[in-house]
N, C-alpha and C positions, 0 to 999 in steps of 0.2 A: 633247839626243835629235834635235829635229828637225833639227838644222843638221849632224846626222852623217849622217843619213839622206840630206838633202839631200847633202852632199859625197860619200858613196860614189856617189849615183845617176850625178853626175856624171862622177865618176870612173873608174864601169860604165862611162857612153856615150863617155869617150875610149878606155877600153880595149878596147870592143867596133870601135870606128870605126880604131881602128890593126892590128883582126886582120883588118877588111877592107881595108885596103893594104897587109898583109903577105903577098901571094900565095902566092907561095913555101914556106912556113910550112904554109898550108893546104891546098895540095896536095899537100904531103910527109905529113901526118900524113893523109892520105887515100886515098896513095899504097903507104905501106906497109904497112898492114895489109892491104889487097886484095891485093900484088902476096905476101906473106907467107898468105895466104887460098889464094892461086892454088899455089900453091909445096907447101903442106901438104897439098893437096886433092888435084889431078892429080898429083903426082909422087910423095911421101911416102905420100898415102890408101892404095894400092892396098897397099903392102906392110904396114901399120901394122893396117889394116882389111879383110880379105880381102872382109865383103858389100859393102863399097863406101858405107857410111854414115857416112864419116870424117868426114864435114863435120857431122854434127850433132854428133860429140863436141866436134869442135873451133872450132867458130865463137863459144863461147863462150871458150875463152882466145885468139882473137883481136879480142875486143872489148876484153877485157883489155889487149891489147897497144896497139892501137889509144887507149885513155885513156891508158895511163901516155905514150905517144909524147906526144899532143896536150899532157897536163899541165905534162911535159916543159920546154915554152917559154915558161912564164909564167914560169922562173929567169932566160931570156936577156933576157925584157922586162923585168925589174927590175933587172937589171945593166946592159940601155941605159939606162933611169931613172938609175941612181944617176951613171953613164958620161958620161948624154950632159950631164946639167946642169939636166935636169926638177928633180929631185928639190932643188936648191940654191935653183930658182927656188922652190917649194912652202915650204920651209923659214920664205921672211918671212912667209908665211901661215899664220893658223890654222887648219888643218886635221888634223883625227884621222889618226892614224898608219892606223888600221883602214881608214878611207877611200881613202887611198892603193893598198893591196893589196890592199883590195876589188876598185878595180877590175881590176885584172890576173887575179885567185883568178875572179870571173864571167865576165869576156871567155874566160877559159880551159874555164869548165864549158859558154858555149853554144857554142863551138865543137867541144866535145868531144861536145854532141846533135848535132851536126852532123852530123861525123864518125862518130859510132856509129849516125847512123839510114843512114845511107849503105853502112854496110857491111853492116849488118843487109838491107837491099834486097838489096843488090850476093850476100849469100849466097842472099838465097832464091832471087835469078834462077840459083846453082848449084846449087841442088837442095834446099838448108836446108830441111826442115816443122818447125817450132815447131809445138807441141801446145797453147802457154799460151793460157788464158783470157785475157779483158780485164783481170779481176785480178790474174793473177798476169805480163801485161804492163807495169800498174802498179807491180807491187812488185819487179820488174828494175829499172824505171826509175826507183824512188826508191832504191834499193839503190844503182845505179851514179851516180847524182849525188851521195850521199852520198859516196863512195869518189873520184869524180872532183876536187868538194872540197875532203876531206883530202889527197889528195897535190898538189891545185895550190897547197894551202898551204904542205904542206912544200917545192914547189918555189922558193915565194917566199919562205922562212927561206932554202935554200940562193940563191938570186939576191942576197940581202940580205949573205951569207956572203963568195960568191966577189967574187973582182975581180978578173974578166974573162972575158970570154963562153965561153973555151976550158975555161975553170976551173969554170964551171957547167955546160956542159955533161958532163966528167965525173963531177961530182960524179949529176948524173943518171943514171949510168952504172948503179946499181943500183937506180934505182925500173922501169928497161928491162929489168935483166935476170931480174927477180923471176917474171914469167911465164914465162918458159924451164926457172925450178927450180920450179915446179909439176904440178898437175894438167892445162894447158893443153892440151898436145900428145900425151903418153901419161900412163896411168893413174900412180900413186907406186906401186903393190907391184910396177911392173916394174921400180926402181931400185934400185941397192946399201945398204944398211940406211944409211949415215951420211946420203945425199942423201933416200932416205926422211924417216928423220925431218925433215931441213932443211925439206923441201917440205911437208912435214903440218905442221909447226907457223908456218908464214910466213900473212904474211894475206891472200898471192891464190887462196892455193888452197881454202879454203874459201869465196871471194867466187865462182870459178870453178863449185864445185860446185854451191852456192844457184842462181847463175846456169842452170846447164846443168839442173837438174831444174826449176827454172820453168820452162824452155823448152820441154823434149824427156819430160817426165812421169817422169827419173829418180830416183833415193829422195837425197832432201837430208840427214834425220837431225839431227844437231847443226848443221848447217854453218851454218844459216841465224844460229843466233840469234849464234853466232860471228863471222860478217864481218859481222854488224851489231854487234857490240861490237868487233871491229877498226877497221871505219871509222870507229861516231863517236869512238872512245879517239884517232885517229888527228888527227879533226878538231879536238878540242879541246885537244891538244898541239902539233901542227902552229901553228893559231891561235895559240895561248900564245905558242910561240916565235919566229913568223914578227914580232909586232907587239912584242914586247921587244926584237928583234935591229934590229929599224928603228929603232924610239925610242934604242937606245944607238948605232947607225949614224949620223942623223941629231942628235943632241944630241953628239955625241963632233967631228961634223966631220969 
């Protein structure tokens, strides 16, 4: 157990150092949500919400868009390790499969925590006025970290399966698309029946409604429990699948 923790800590340190060197990805992970937030608030906001408070509605969706994009880079990091010979070098060492992928996933969580903090600060500067108590902020942070860890493990599994960085990017499209097919930018009751049914029964919508409710005081209802169940279930399933695929890949040569 202690060896596994030491190996995981070593690989986490490597993953964070790689993130610091990969400035382009970090800047893009910050710029995309900031540009999207400015676009929706200043270009579409006046038409969607005549009272001028669309920013209070859209910020939780922008946060989910931000973490989705940031987590997707995990797949590219795993592909780079598999194609660049790093895994071949590690294969001769008694390193647990969990440790190798943990390095990429924890680095993703750290990157996303930083990016999300900057996005929230930028939103406040643009007029976002959350009414959350310290306890509600902690609940938002905990739920987002759980979701980021879940989709980072999912991205790691995609990275193991993908044969090229382009293929990994294509596999991540679904992850990046989900916030658009949710209540992130418009209420689901404005959508056609089929799209409404899809958007209300996918994992991002209850997560957004929970974050929105905690930050701005809107009703949460059962969304909190559903969001927690989706995130925990995704984390367990994606971690299991990622480690299983990685072991099969390494053992199969």
